[in-house]
N, C-alpha and C positions, 0 to 999 in steps of 0.2 A: 503483387502480394506488400505489403509493408514488414522487410526484415533492416529496415535502414540504418538501427542503433548499434553507434560504433562498438566495435568488440570490449573497449574498456569503458565505456561509458557507464555512468551508477546505473543500477535498474529502479525500477518502482519501488520495490522494495527497501533499497536502500534508503531512497532519498524517503521514503514514508519514517525508515525507524531512525536516522538523521533528523525530521522534524520533530516526531513525539522524543525526541532526546529533549531533557528541559537544563538549559546551561547552566541556571542558577543551581538546581539542587545533585545537577550529574545524574539525577534517575531519568527513568526511561518513564511517560506516561503509559496510562493503560497499559499497566502490564498484567491483570485478570483475561485482558483478551485479547493479549498481544499475537499469540499463535496465529487467531482466526486472523487476525487483521495482516499480518505478515502473508500467512499461507495463502489471503485472498489477491495481494498486492503481486504476489507470483503469479499465479494464477492472471489477474488482469493484464500481467506484462504478454503470458502466452497470447492471449485474446490480443493484444494493441499491433502485436506481431503473427497475427493469425495463423497461430500454431494450434490451436484446439477450437470446436467449435461449440458452442452450446445450444439445448434446446429442453424448452419449458415440459416438462409431462402432464398428464391430465391431473396430478394431485397438487399442481402447482410448483411441484419442486423444479429443480433446474439439474439436467445431466449434461456432461464435459464428454468429449470424445477427442482423440489426439488426430490432429489433419496427418495423413501418412507423409512422411519421406522430410517433415518438418521438424527433427527433432535441433534446438536449440546447442550450439556448443559452452555455452556458459551452464555448467553444471546444477547450479541449483534451480535453474528453470527447468534443463535437462531432466533431473530428478521427477519432479512437478509432471511433465509431460509424459516421461513413462509409466508415471502412475495410473493415466487414462487410455496407453496407449493400445493395449489387448481388448480393451472393451470399456462402453460409456460407465461413467462413473457419478453417481450423485454432489454437487459440487458439496454440500454440507457433509460427505462422505470425506471427502479430498483433503477438507480444509483440516481437519483435526490429525490426518493421516499424515500429513508434509508439513505443519506449523509449527510441533512442537521444537524441533531441530532446526530452526532458522534464526534463532536469535543472535548467539556465539555469530554462526559464519558470516553473520551482514556487518555485526559489530566488527569483527577482524577486517572486512573491507574496507568499512568509512573509517578503521585505525589505518589501515594500509596507503587509502588517499589522502590522509590529513585531515581531513571532517572532523574526525575526533584524534583524541590524544588519550592516553593512558597517566596515568599518576600513583605512585606508592606513597600510601599515606599511613600509620600509625594511631591506631586506637588504644586508649589508656596506655600509653607508652609503649605497648607489649605487641599486639596482633598489628599484622602486616595485613593490610588490604590494598586492591586497586581501587583507583576511581577514576570516572570519564571523567574529561573536560572538553569544551570547543575546542577543536582544532585551528578558530580564526581563518578558514579560508573565507569565508563569506556565504558560502552557498545556503547555507542554513535559513539566512536572514531571506536571500533570494527566492527560496524557494516559498519561505513565507509572505512575504511580497505580492507574489506569484496569486500564492490562494488568497490574503486579502483583497488582490482585486475582481478577484471571480465572487468571493462573497459579500463585500462592501460596497468596491465600487462599480460592481456590476458588469466588467470585464468578459468577455464570451472568451471559454478556456479551451485549449486542446484536449486531444481526448486523455492523453496525458496528466494534464493539471488535475481534468476533471477526475478522473481516476484515486488521484492523491487525494483531490477534498472531499469526493463521496466517499473514501476508505479513513480519512478522518473523521469524518461525522459517523460515519456507522460504528467507530473505533467509541463514543463516546467522550474522546477527550475536546472536543473544542472546547469548553467553557475553560479547559488551562489555559490557552491562550489568550485571555483576556488581558491587559487591553488592545494587542498588538491587532487580534481581531475579536471586538467589542462580540459581547456576548447580548444578542438582542433578537427582538422578533424577526425582523425580515433576515437577518443571517442566521438564524434556525430554519425559517421558509425554505430559505435557498439553499443551504446545505443537503434537507430534505429533498429537495427537487433533485440535487445531483445524485443523492443515493439510490430514487429512481430512475436517474437515466433521462432526465430532462435538463439535457447541456446546449439547448437551443441548435439553431443551424449548423446541420454540416454535410459536404459532400456525402455521394452514391456509396463512395469506398469508406470512407470514415463512417460513415452512419452504419456500417456493418459491423465496424470495429466497435463503434460506442455500445450498441446492443449488446452486443456479447460482454463489456466491458459490466454494462449494466446490470445483466443478471448475475456476473460475480459478487459484484458492491451491495447488491440486495439479499444477495445471499449471505455476505457477510454481516449483514444488519442483522437478519434475521435471527442467525446464530449467534450472534454477541446481545443481542437487547436482556436475556436473560443475567447475564452475568454480570451486566452493569450495576 
């Protein structure tokens, strides 16, 4: 089983939120679909680590079940795993159950890692607010370069990068990354392929992980289309 992610390494959800952070404005892209997308990232992480299984129902929806005795130690991942521990649940039911509470804890993690920083700011010279700034670690640029490599240069993605790219596409935010990732027909086509799980060749074990994540990402796409 793939359980090799170091304890303190970023989760897919953390990296996705870091990518969605827009340094020029200090805002998070795609706020209207954010909790579905972050929830999808958490479920994709569980799929990558083979802690959940997925099964498509006769109606085309996807059910998810926890793999027994595979509870993650990460508290955010564990809460999602626990939500399907007793019985399988539809992914589109799990997303709104786990997603709304994810934004702030993930921001807190990114600030703790130094990927983001907070800065006090006064508006109208009176009201104090806190704004987000890039932490200057370069990780966001590295992640964006990996995704550009997949969408623009035709690189074959790892399962993790494919999930990140598919979730970004599912969120409807990819146009906001132009010109770093040019918004053109070839990019759109490749992004949609990744949403469907067409990620290229993979070994037998990785193919299983990719199938699980493809079902999750596709469920996120279906859920968020109406909100775009």
